[in-house]
C-alpha positions as CSV (number, residue, x, y, z in Angstrom):
1,X,42.8,150.6,166.6
2,X,43.3,150.2,162.9
3,X,42.4,153.8,162.2
4,X,44.8,155.0,164.9
5,X,47.6,153.0,163.3
6,X,46.7,154.4,159.9
7,X,46.8,158.0,161.2
8,X,50.2,157.4,162.9
9,X,51.6,155.9,159.7
10,X,50.3,158.8,157.6
11,X,51.7,161.4,160.0
12,X,55.1,159.7,160.1
13,X,55.2,159.5,156.3
14,X,54.3,163.2,156.0
15,X,56.9,164.2,158.6
16,X,59.7,162.2,157.0
17,X,58.8,163.8,153.6
18,X,59.1,167.2,155.2
19,X,62.7,166.7,156.2
20,X,64.9,169.0,154.1
21,X,67.1,167.5,151.5
22,X,70.8,167.8,152.0
23,X,73.3,168.3,149.2
24,X,75.8,165.6,149.0
25,X,79.2,167.2,149.2
26,X,82.4,165.5,148.3
27,X,85.6,165.9,150.2
28,X,87.0,169.4,150.4
29,X,89.7,170.3,147.9
30,X,93.3,169.9,148.9
31,X,95.1,173.0,150.1
32,X,97.0,173.4,146.9
33,X,93.8,174.0,144.9
34,X,92.8,177.3,146.5
35,X,96.3,178.3,147.7
36,X,99.1,178.0,145.2
37,X,102.1,176.3,146.9
38,X,105.4,178.2,147.3
39,X,108.8,177.0,148.3
40,X,112.5,177.8,147.9
41,X,113.2,174.2,147.0
42,X,110.8,173.6,144.1
43,X,109.0,175.4,141.3
44,X,105.3,174.6,141.2
45,X,102.6,174.7,138.7
46,X,98.9,174.2,139.2
47,X,96.5,174.0,136.3
48,X,92.7,173.5,136.0
49,X,90.3,172.8,133.2
50,X,86.6,172.6,133.0
51,X,85.3,169.0,132.7
52,X,83.9,167.9,129.3
53,X,82.7,164.6,128.0
54,X,86.3,163.9,126.7
55,X,88.3,163.0,129.8
56,X,91.7,163.0,128.0
57,X,91.0,166.4,126.5
58,X,90.3,168.2,129.8
59,X,93.1,166.4,131.6
60,X,95.5,167.4,128.9
61,X,94.3,171.0,129.1
62,X,94.8,171.0,132.9
63,X,98.3,169.6,132.4
64,X,99.2,172.3,129.9
65,X,97.9,175.0,132.2
66,X,100.0,173.6,135.1
67,X,103.1,173.5,132.9
68,X,102.5,177.1,131.7
69,X,102.0,178.2,135.3
70,X,105.3,176.6,136.2
71,X,107.1,178.1,133.2
72,X,105.9,181.6,134.2
73,X,107.4,181.1,137.6
74,X,110.7,179.9,136.3
75,X,111.7,182.1,133.4
76,X,110.3,185.3,131.9
77,X,112.2,187.4,129.4
78,X,111.1,191.0,129.2
79,X,112.3,193.3,126.4
80,X,111.4,196.9,125.8
81,X,111.9,199.2,122.9
82,X,111.4,202.9,123.2
83,X,111.6,205.4,120.4
84,X,111.3,209.2,120.5
85,X,110.9,211.0,117.2
86,X,111.5,214.8,117.4
87,X,110.6,217.1,114.5
88,X,111.4,220.8,114.1
89,X,110.2,222.9,111.2
90,X,109.5,226.6,111.0
91,X,109.6,227.2,114.8
92,X,107.2,224.2,115.3
93,X,108.5,221.4,117.4
94,X,106.7,218.0,117.7
95,X,107.6,214.9,119.6
96,X,106.3,211.4,119.1
97,X,107.0,208.6,121.7
98,X,106.3,204.9,121.2
99,X,107.1,202.1,123.5
100,X,106.8,198.3,123.0
101,X,107.1,195.9,125.9
102,X,107.2,192.2,125.2
103,X,107.1,189.3,127.8
104,X,108.0,185.8,126.7
105,X,108.2,182.6,128.6
106,X,110.3,179.7,127.6
107,X,108.3,176.6,128.0
108,X,110.8,173.8,127.5
109,X,110.5,172.0,130.9
110,X,112.1,168.7,131.7
111,X,112.2,166.7,135.0
112,X,108.9,167.8,136.4
113,X,106.6,165.4,138.3
114,X,102.9,165.3,139.0
115,X,102.4,165.6,142.7
116,X,98.6,165.3,142.8
117,X,95.4,165.8,140.9
118,X,91.9,166.5,142.2
119,X,88.5,167.0,140.7
120,X,85.0,168.0,141.6
121,X,81.8,167.9,139.6
122,X,82.8,170.6,137.2
123,X,86.6,171.0,137.2
124,X,89.8,169.0,137.2
125,X,93.1,170.3,138.8
126,X,96.6,169.0,138.4
127,X,99.7,169.9,140.5
128,X,103.3,169.7,139.2
129,X,106.6,170.4,140.7
130,X,110.1,170.8,139.3
């Protein structure tokens, strides 16, 4: 009887050890993490940063990225300069064309609010609207 109990105990321990290990997963990310929000009523900015040991540093980086994202949506100034140089000498004609395109975003934003933030093991996201 004692041997039978020992065999059953050994088998049950072995079988329980054979059970696969499951990865513990946190809650799924909110919809605004994989899909940037859009609306006619607000301007949105979503920023992310990789987590480091310095919590305030990566949170600040995510905030700056979100504000830059919002600024790019609001205002972008594009300027272009094109120059054509033409030279003629002794029946030879040459042309030189150069073009410079510059895009600049004004980043003075006021009145924005933080809607949400979310993090997983490696990254931190923040969501702003104006």
